[in-house]
C-alpha positions in Angstrom: 30.7 33.2 -54.5 27.3 32.3 -53.0 27.2 29.5 -50.5 24.0 27.4 -50.6 23.0 26.0 -47.3 20.4 23.2 -46.9 17.6 24.2 -44.6 17.8 22.6 -41.2 14.8 20.9 -39.5 14.6 23.8 -37.1 14.1 26.2 -40.0 11.1 24.3 -41.3 8.1 24.4 -38.9 6.4 21.5 -40.5 9.5 19.3 -40.2 10.1 20.3 -36.7 6.6 19.6 -35.7 6.8 16.2 -37.4 9.9 15.3 -35.3 8.2 16.4 -32.1 5.1 14.2 -33.0 7.3 11.2 -33.7 9.2 11.6 -30.3 5.9 11.9 -28.5 4.5 8.8 -30.2 7.7 6.9 -29.4 7.4 7.9 -25.7 3.7 6.9 -25.5 4.5 3.6 -27.1 7.3 3.0 -24.6 5.3 3.9 -21.5 2.4 1.8 -22.5 4.2 -1.3 -23.8 4.4 -4.4 -21.7 6.8 -6.2 -24.0 10.1 -7.0 -22.3 12.2 -6.3 -25.4 12.3 -2.6 -26.1 14.6 -0.6 -28.4 17.4 0.9 -26.2 16.8 4.4 -27.8 13.1 4.2 -26.8 14.2 3.1 -23.3 16.4 6.2 -22.9 13.5 8.4 -23.9 11.1 7.0 -21.3 10.2 9.6 -18.6 10.5 8.5 -14.9 6.9 9.5 -14.4 5.8 9.2 -10.8 8.7 6.9 -9.9 11.7 9.2 -10.1 14.8 7.0 -10.3 17.0 9.2 -8.1 14.7 10.1 -5.2 13.6 8.0 -2.3 12.2 8.2 1.2 14.4 7.3 4.2 12.7 5.7 7.2 14.0 6.5 10.6 12.0 4.8 13.4 14.0 4.9 16.6 11.1 3.6 18.6 10.3 0.5 16.5 11.9 -2.9 16.5 14.4 -2.3 19.3 11.3 -2.0 21.6 10.1 -5.5 20.6 11.9 -7.6 23.2 13.4 -10.7 21.4 11.3 -11.8 18.5 12.3 -15.4 19.5 9.9 -15.1 22.4 6.8 -14.7 20.3 5.3 -17.8 22.0 5.5 -16.3 25.4 2.3 -14.9 26.9 3.5 -13.3 30.2 6.8 -11.9 31.3 8.4 -12.3 34.7 6.5 -9.2 36.0 3.1 -10.6 34.9 2.6 -8.0 32.3 1.0 -8.8 29.0 3.3 -9.8 26.1 2.2 -10.3 22.5 1.9 -13.9 21.3 1.4 -14.5 17.6 -0.5 -17.8 17.9 -2.8 -16.4 20.6 -3.1 -12.7 19.6 -2.4 -12.4 15.9 -6.0 -12.7 15.0 -7.4 -10.9 18.0 -8.9 -7.7 16.7 -10.1 -6.7 20.2 -6.8 -5.8 21.8 -6.9 -2.8 24.1 -5.1 0.4 23.4 -2.4 -0.6 25.9 -2.0 -4.0 24.3 -1.9 -2.5 20.8 0.9 -0.1 21.9 2.9 -3.0 23.6 2.5 -5.3 20.6 3.1 -3.0 17.7 5.7 -0.3 18.7 6.5 2.0 15.9 3.4 1.1 13.9 1.6 4.3 14.6 4.6 6.6 13.7 2.8 8.2 10.8 -0.3 8.9 12.8 1.8 10.7 15.4 3.6 12.6 12.6 0.3 13.8 11.0 -1.3 14.7 14.3 1.7 16.7 15.5 1.6 18.7 12.3 -2.1 19.7 12.9 -1.8 20.3 16.6 -1.8 24.1 16.2 -4.1 24.1 13.2 -6.9 21.6 13.8 -8.9 20.2 11.0 -12.2 22.0 10.6 -15.5 21.0 8.9 -14.8 23.7 6.4 -11.6 21.9 5.4 -13.6 18.9 4.4 -16.4 20.9 2.8 -13.9 22.8 0.6 -12.3 19.6 -0.6 -13.3 18.6 -4.2 -14.6 15.0 -4.3 -12.6 13.3 -7.0 -13.2 9.7 -8.2 -12.4 7.2 -5.6 -13.1 9.5 -2.6 -15.4 8.7 0.4 -16.7 11.0 3.1 -17.8 9.1 6.2 -18.4 9.6 9.9 -18.1 7.6 13.2 -20.6 8.6 15.8 -21.4 6.8 19.0 -19.6 3.7 17.8 -21.5 3.5 14.5 -20.2 4.0 11.0 -22.1 6.4 8.6 -21.5 6.9 4.9 -22.0 10.5 3.8 -20.8 10.6 0.2 -19.0 8.3 -2.3 -17.7 9.1 -5.8 -16.6 6.0 -7.7 -15.2 5.7 -11.3 -16.5 2.1 -11.7 -16.7 -1.3 -10.2 -13.0 -1.5 -9.3 -13.4 1.7 -7.2 -16.6 0.5 -5.6 -15.1 -2.8 -4.5 -12.1 -1.1 -2.9 -14.4 1.5 -1.2 -16.6 -1.3 0.3 -13.5 -3.3 1.4 -12.1 -0.2 3.1 -15.3 0.7 4.8 -15.7 -2.9 5.9 -12.2 -2.9 7.4 -13.0 0.2 9.4 -16.3 -1.3 10.5 -14.6 -4.6 11.6 -12.0 -2.7 13.7 -14.9 -0.8 15.4 -17.1 -3.8 16.1 -14.3 -6.0 17.3 -13.8 -4.0 20.4 -16.2 -4.2 23.4 -15.7 -0.4 24.0 -16.8 0.7 20.6 -19.1 3.4 22.2 -15.9 5.0 23.6 -14.5 5.4 20.1 -14.2 9.1 19.3 -16.8 10.8 17.1 -15.0 11.8 13.9 -15.7 12.8 10.3 -13.1 12.2 7.5 -12.5 11.8 3.8 -10.4 9.0 2.3 -9.4 8.0 -1.2 -8.7 4.5 -2.5 -6.8 5.9 -5.5 -3.0 5.1 -5.8 -2.3 8.9 -5.6 -4.2 11.7 -3.9 -5.4 14.1 -6.5 -5.0 17.0 -4.0 -2.2 16.1 -1.5 -2.5 19.5 0.2 -5.6 18.6 2.1 -6.1 16.5 5.3 -7.0 13.2 3.6 -6.8 9.5 4.6 -4.7 7.7 1.9 -3.1 4.4 1.0 0.3 6.0 0.3 2.1 9.4 0.3 5.5 10.8 -0.6 7.8 12.3 2.0 6.7 15.9 1.1 2.9 15.1 1.4 2.7 16.3 5.0 -1.1 16.8 5.1 -1.9 13.2 4.2 -2.8 10.5 6.8 -1.9 6.9 6.0 -4.4 4.1 6.3 -4.2 0.4 5.8 -4.6 -1.2 2.3 -8.1 -2.4 1.2 -6.6 -5.8 0.4 -6.4 -6.8 4.0 -10.2 -7.2 3.7 -10.1 -8.8 0.3 -8.8 -8.0 -3.2 -10.7 -9.3 -6.2 -7.6 -9.7 -8.5 -6.5 -13.1 -9.8 -8.5 -14.8 -7.1 -6.3 -13.4 -4.3 -9.1 -13.1 -1.8 -8.7 -12.0 1.9 -5.1 -11.4 3.1 -5.5 -14.0 5.9 -6.4 -16.6 3.3 -3.2 -15.9 1.4 -1.2 -16.1 4.6 -2.9 -19.4 5.5 -2.0 -20.9 2.1 1.6 -19.8 2.4 2.0 -21.2 5.9 0.5 -24.5 4.9 2.8 -24.8 2.0 5.8 -24.1 4.2 5.2 -27.3 6.0 6.1 -29.3 2.9 8.4 -26.9 1.2 11.1 -26.1 3.6 13.8 -23.4 3.1 16.3 -25.8 1.6 13.7 -26.8 -1.1 13.1 -23.3 -2.4 14.5 -22.2 -5.8 17.7 -20.3 -5.4 16.6 -17.6 -7.7 15.1 -14.1 -7.6 11.5 -14.0 -8.8 9.4 -11.1 -10.0 6.2 -10.8 -12.0 4.6 -7.5 -12.9 3.2 -5.2 -15.6 5.9 -2.9 -17.0 3.6 0.0 -18.0 2.7 0.7 -14.4 6.3 2.1 -13.9 8.2 1.6 -17.2 11.5 3.3 -16.3 11.7 1.6 -12.9 10.5 -1.9 -13.8 12.6 -2.1 -17.0 15.6 -1.3 -14.9 14.9 -4.4 -12.9 14.6 -6.5 -16.1 17.8 -5.1 -17.5 19.7 -5.8 -14.2 18.5 -9.4 -14.1 18.8 -10.1 -17.8 20.6 -13.4 -18.6 21.6 -13.9 -14.9 21.8 -17.5 -13.6 19.9 -16.4 -10.5 17.1 -14.7 -12.4 13.4 -15.7 -12.6 12.3 -12.1 -13.4 9.6 -11.9 -16.0 7.2 -9.2 -17.3 3.5 -9.9 -17.6 1.3 -8.9 -20.5 -2.2 -9.0 -19.1 -3.9 -9.2 -22.4 -1.7 -11.9 -23.8 -3.1 -15.4 -23.3 0.4 -16.8 -23.9 2.1 -14.5 -21.3 -0.6 -15.2 -18.7 -0.3 -18.9 -19.2 3.5 -19.2 -19.2 4.6 -16.2 -17.0 1.8 -15.6 -14.5 2.7 -16.7 -10.9 0.4 -16.4 -7.9 1.5 -14.7 -4.7 1.7 -18.1 -3.0 3.8 -19.6 -5.8 6.3 -16.8 -5.6 7.1 -18.0 -2.0 8.7 -21.1 -3.6 11.8 -18.9 -4.3 14.5 -17.8 -1.9 14.4 -14.2 -3.2 11.5 -12.0 -4.3 11.9 -8.6 -5.9 9.5 -5.8 -5.3 9.0 -2.6 -7.2 6.7 0.4 -6.9 4.0 0.9 -9.6 2.0 4.0 -10.5 2.8 5.0 -6.9 3.1 2.3 -4.2 2.5 -1.4 -5.1 -0.1 -3.3 -3.1 1.7 -6.6 -3.7 4.4 -5.9 -1.1 2.3 -7.3 1.8 1.8 -10.6 0.0 5.5 -10.9 -0.7 6.2 -10.1 3.0 4.1 -13.1 3.9 6.7 -15.4 2.4 9.7 -16.8 4.3 11.9 -15.3 1.6 14.4 -12.5 1.2 12.5 -9.5 -0.1 14.6 -7.2 -2.3 13.3 -3.7 -2.6 14.7 -0.6 -4.4 14.8 2.6 -2.4 11.2 3.6 -2.0 9.6 6.9 -2.8 6.0 6.1 -1.7 5.3 5.4 1.9 2.7 3.0 3.3 1.7 2.8 6.9 3.9 -0.2 7.7 7.1 1.0 5.9 8.5 2.4 9.1 9.2 -1.2 10.1 11.4 -1.9 7.1 14.9 -2.4 8.4 17.7 -2.5 5.9 20.6 -3.6 8.2 21.5 -4.7 11.7 20.2 -7.5 13.9 16.6 -6.9 12.9 17.2 -6.6 9.1 14.1 -7.8 7.3 14.7 -7.0 3.7 17.6 -6.1 1.3 17.7 -2.6 -0.2 19.1 -1.8 -3.6 19.4 1.4 -5.6 16.4 2.6 -7.6 18.1 1.8 -10.9 19.0 -1.7 -9.6 22.7 -1.0 -10.4 23.8 -2.9 -7.3 21.4 -5.8 -7.7 23.9 -8.2 -9.1 26.4 -7.6 -6.2 23.7 -8.0 -3.6 22.4 -11.2 -5.1 26.0 -12.7 -5.4 26.5 -11.9 -1.7 23.2 -13.4 -0.6 23.9 -16.6 -2.6 27.4 -16.8 -1.1 26.1 -16.4 2.5 23.0 -18.6 2.8 22.8 -18.3 6.6 22.6 -14.5 6.4 19.9 -14.8 3.8 17.9 -17.2 6.0 18.2 -14.8 9.0 16.8 -11.9 6.9 13.9 -14.1 5.6 13.1 -15.2 9.2 13.1 -11.6 10.3 10.8 -10.8 7.5 8.3 -13.3 8.7 8.6 -12.4 12.4 8.3 -8.7 11.6 5.4 -8.6 9.1 3.5 -11.9 8.8 3.6 -12.7 12.5 3.2 -9.1 13.8 2.7 -5.9 11.9 0.5 -7.3 9.0 -1.8 -9.5 11.2 -5.5 -8.8 11.7 -4.8 -7.6 15.2 -2.3 -5.0 13.9 -4.8 -3.8 11.3 -7.6 -3.3 13.8 -5.2 -1.6 16.2 -4.1 0.8 13.4 -7.6 1.7 12.4 -8.6 2.6 15.9 -5.3 4.5 16.5 -6.0 6.5 13.3 -9.5 7.4 14.6 -8.1 8.5 18.0 -5.2 10.4 16.4 -7.5 12.2 14.0 -10.0 13.0 16.8 -7.3 14.9 18.8 -6.8 17.4 16.0 -10.1 17.6 14.3 -13.7 18.9 14.8 -16.5 17.0 16.5 -19.1 16.2 13.8 -22.9 16.7 14.0 -25.0 13.6 13.4 -28.0 15.5 12.2 -28.6 18.4 9.8 -31.7 20.6 9.3 -34.1 19.4 6.6 -37.0 21.8 6.3 -38.8 21.7 9.6 -37.1 18.5 10.7 -33.7 17.1 11.5 -32.2 14.5 9.2 -29.3 12.1 9.6 -26.3 13.3 7.7 -25.1 9.8 6.8 -26.4 6.3 6.1 -25.4 3.6 8.5 -22.9 1.3 6.9 -25.1 -1.8 7.4 -27.8 -0.1 5.2 -25.3 1.1 2.7 -23.9 -2.4 2.3 -27.3 -3.8 1.1 -27.8 -1.1 -1.5 -27.7 -2.1 -5.1 -24.2 -1.9 -6.6 -25.3 0.9 -8.9 -26.5 2.9 -6.0 -23.2 2.6 -4.2 -21.1 3.9 -7.1 -22.0 7.6 -6.7 -23.8 7.8 -3.3 -24.9 10.9 -1.5 -26.7 10.4 1.8 -28.6 13.6 1.4 -30.3 12.2 -1.7 -31.4 8.8 -0.3 -34.8 8.1 0.9 -33.6 5.6 3.5 -32.8 8.5 6.0 -36.4 9.8 6.1 -36.9 13.5 7.1 
């Protein structure tokens, strides 16, 4: 007797291809959707993308907060031995601190610079290393020479890139010009990117963030410390000022006893949907997803960085890589709840998850323990207040101040100079010498269209 078998999908190429196409379309829809409600099957198919849910970076900084003698003494200016002691009210906005004062005020802040410099000690950065680097969108080549900042080349994708580039260059320039000894700054040439991820992490590049395995990358401060043209955020110091002013009227006991989060799901769908799932239908939850192109969502769900400070607890998640919103959340006198991080910023070494200096609460990357952590915090309000106070003392009043940013930029220049070549200010141009870069002051007054994709060798402003 003959047995008749129905053909399976795998035996029919067209059907198999159709299944593959459907799966791909489902995944694309899931990763790009910002709707909070998503079919569970689609959720299971979502790839982790750049935010793997089971990997994270562990920070060990033995030289950090234990070296900051009693945060409660931040109003002191001199100790018993008449040596200088950091004072937030006096020094927080002082961008002209000496190297010795920077080291005393911000122990542990320069850990990543020391790490990167140690790695290149036996293999210094050469000009050929920079010359061989492909200039991707968002990358800038610049030089500091005799205390002046020169722009050599810029490659921008559009206005968003251009604004971030200008903000980063302006931050460098501010750190240079704030100090009376700017002529003593080392002569250095470097390339940085304002993209969320370095296109080529195997080259010596200044970046906003890196993974633990990106050994060649050097961390620099975020462009938002100058200003960020998103939702009217403005300069970081302006946000801090608004938060501090509001704290006068809205004390700790007047804050909402809930966990707040606002964000775009498609930036990290697997990770951020895990937060939504963990907080779903919880009495302590004020977690909402934003749909940027929905007028209804932006009207009802949008919440400014300052308004988020009205809550006792604020959740933070990574995005495509790091999320630039962390520094605004750390300006609040609230308990910041962060999943185990994969992407490192320059101030992450100061994140302390336990002990007397604990300044945030760490949860798993899939937020599986979020409920237990929230119940514990709500049951122990004094402990929550201690963590929130430590957050302010560590970040708002010390490591995220204008003084700290200026100190970091100058430390980055000095650390880079120890393991890199000394640049040439001029290059041969026919029978004459020609400046290799355009002074930042002159670059700043160029038309926006000229700044987008700039090459100093092609500008007429240099003469030659």
